[in-house]
N, C-alpha and C positions, 0 to 999 in steps of 0.2 A: 314322888312330886316331893323337890325342897324347893322351901322360899323362906328367900330373908326377910326379916322386917327390924327396921332400926328404932322401934318403939310399939308395945305391945297394941295389936291390929286387931280389931273384931273383924270376922271372916264365917262368909254364908259356904259350904262346898255342898258339892252336889256328884256325890264319887259312887253312890251305892246302883247296885244296881234294881232297874224297876221291879213296884211291887206283885207285875203282873206275871212275875217271873220267879217270885219266892219260893214256889213249890217244886222250882225246878233246880235250889241251890243243893247242894248236897254238902254245903256244909257255911254257917252266915257269911256273908260278906262283913267282916266287923271293919271300924274305920280303926285304925292303929296312926296315935301321934309319936312320936318321940323329941323334942321331950314329951311327956303326958301330960296334956291339957282334959279340962273337962270338954266333955262333949255333949250337946245338948240335938237329938235328933227331931224332925216336924215332918208333918207334908204340907208341901205347899198347894196354892188352889188350882196347880194341874194334877195333882194325885203323887208328885215327884218326892222321895224320901230325900230331905236335907239334911245337913247336921250346922249349928252355929257353936262355935271356940270362939275363942281371944287367943290370937296366936304370941307368945310371948317374944320379947326382944331378938335378936338374933335367929340362927337359922330352925327351920318349924321341916320334919319330915311327914309328908301323908302318905297311908300304904292301906291297900285294899288288898284282898286276893280271895279269889273264890272259886267253887268248882261248879261247873254250871252242867245239868245232864240237857241233852240237845235231843231234838226228833231226829237230826241225820235229813230234815225235808229241807228241800229249796224256798226260797219266797213265795208266798201264794201266786198264782195267776189265774185272774177268773175274764176271762175274752170277754162272757155274758153281760157282767156288771153295768147296772145302767147307770146314768146321772138323774138322780132326781129335780126336779123342778126347787125354787128354791125357797118357795112355800110349803114345802112337801119337807124340809129337812127338819131333824129333830131342833128345840133348842139348842141343847147342846155344843151341836158344831156349829151354828153361825158364826160364834167369835172368830174361826178362821174362811172365815169369807172376807175380813176385815184387814186394812191394812195395821201395819207394825212395824216396829222401831228400823227392822232390813228388808222389808216386803212391802215396798210401795209401791201400793196393787195402781194409786191415781196416774202417775207415772209412767204405768207400761197395759195400760188397758188397752186403748190405740193398737202396740203393738201385740198383742194377746193377741185380739181382734181381727188383725189383719194375718195372722200366720195361721191361727186356729179356729177360727167361726166358722171359714166355713169348709173344715171336716165333718171328719163322726163326733160323736159323742161317745159319753162312758168310758169304758177303760182304755179303748183305742184312741179318743181324746188326750188322757193322763200319758199313755204311752208315744204318744205324737207327740206329747209337753218333751219329756223323757228325752226321746229322739233328738228332739233339736235342742235342747243346753246340752246335751252328751258331747253333742259336734260343734255345737259352740263357744264352750267354752276351752281352753288349754291349760290342763291340770298343770300345778307344778307347786312344790313347799314352796318355793324363793318367792312365788306370788299373792302367799299368804300375808293377810293385810287384817286386822282385828274389826276395823271399822267400816269395813266393804258391806256395801247393800246390792240389793239385788239389782236393781237398777244400776249401778253402778259397773256387777259383773256381766251385766248385759251391756255394758258401751265400751268394758276393756277386754272383754272377750278374754280371761283367764281370772285363774283363783285355784281354791284348795277345794274337799267335799263339800264344805259348808256355804261357798257361794253356788255350784251345782244347786243345792238345794234350797237355798231361800230364791231362786232367780225360776225351777221349775212351780214351788209351793206359789210364786205372787203371779205365774201365768195361770196356773189352776182357780184361782182365787179368782180375778180377772174372768174367766170362765164359766163362775161360780158355779165350782166345786170346792168344797172344806177342803184344805191341806192343811196338816201341822209338821212342825220342824220337830224330829227327832237323832239324838245321840245315845252312843254306845261303839259298843265293841264289835268289831269283823275281822276276823281273823281269815289269813288267806289257807283256808282250809276248801281241799281239793279242786283246787286252783295253782298256777303254776306260781314259785314263791315270787316275790316282788322284793325287789333289792331294794336296802336301806332300812331304817328304825320303822318301828310299827306305831300307826298313830290312833287317836280317837277317829270314830267314824262318824260323818252325817249322812242322814237319808229324810223321805218323807213319807209319810201319809196320806190317803186320799181318801173322801169318805164318797163313796160309791153302794148302789142297792139299801144295804141295812148295816153296814157296816165298812171300818178301816180296813183297807190295805198299803202293805208297803211296798214305796217304790226306789229306786238309786237310783238317780241322771248319772250320775259320777262312775259308776260299775257299768248300769245299762244291762242288766243282767241279774236272773232272781240267783239267789247266795244263796249257801251252807251256813249254820251257826251266827249267824246274828242277835247278838245280846242287845235288847234296849235297857237303858240308864236313865233317858230321861225325855219327856215331852214337851211341846208348848207351842204357841206363835211360831217363835222364831229360836236364834241363838242368843237372846238374850234370856229370854224366861231358863233356859237350860245351862248357861253358865257352869263350866267344873267349877270355878272356885269365883267369889265378888268377896274383895277386899274393902274394907273403909279405912285406909290411910296407904303409907307410900309405903311400897314392898318390892322384892325381886323376885322373877323365878327363877331360880337358880339351874335346875334339872327335874325332867319328870322321864319315866319309863314305862312303856305301856306294852302289855303281852296278853296275845289271846292264843293258844295255843291248844291243836286236838289234843286231848289224851283219849289214847283207845284203851 
């Protein structure tokens, strides 16, 4: 990632692989900057690894690389996972029932209940939400807009993976299912190659039974080789970079290739 700053600019970057995959790293995913600057790591309130630095005036390059051991198994499917009553949910999940920057539960509650209130609960309800969002939104990189919210994605019916995730999260929360946003790497592993440059991926997790499960409304099928970087209420909490001053993103490159 290359960023041009007209003056020294403080930054927070979230480019590390999530601590839950630390045991799978065959070598550390160190953050390398060019020119070299002081980098101070810390964990945010969601448990994500973040780094603080001050970008110098001019062009700053940020790079990480890792080799990750993966089971090769697809995302877990648990058709019998149940939806818990709100009063039985762990306190740690309750924040993921509330509205947030990109997830306007107040604006989408009536829509959610009209579509999903009369159907099944538990896993089947979350899957029904994913099926609806997958069909409702038309994917395209030209549709990307960093300010688009879940309600806007519902009205506009277009977007990128983060918009699919935000809308699905909103519907889950409206239906009293805790849901949180995830960002990370998702390579084209054991699927036909997708044309065009690779990008970071956005998906979500829903709390059913006694654990979190991965769902992906954009692809809407279990995938292999998903590598988590960060979790939060929505994309605002897992931004790759937060910059505190004017800057221009000049280029970035993402790779997530299978190594046999």
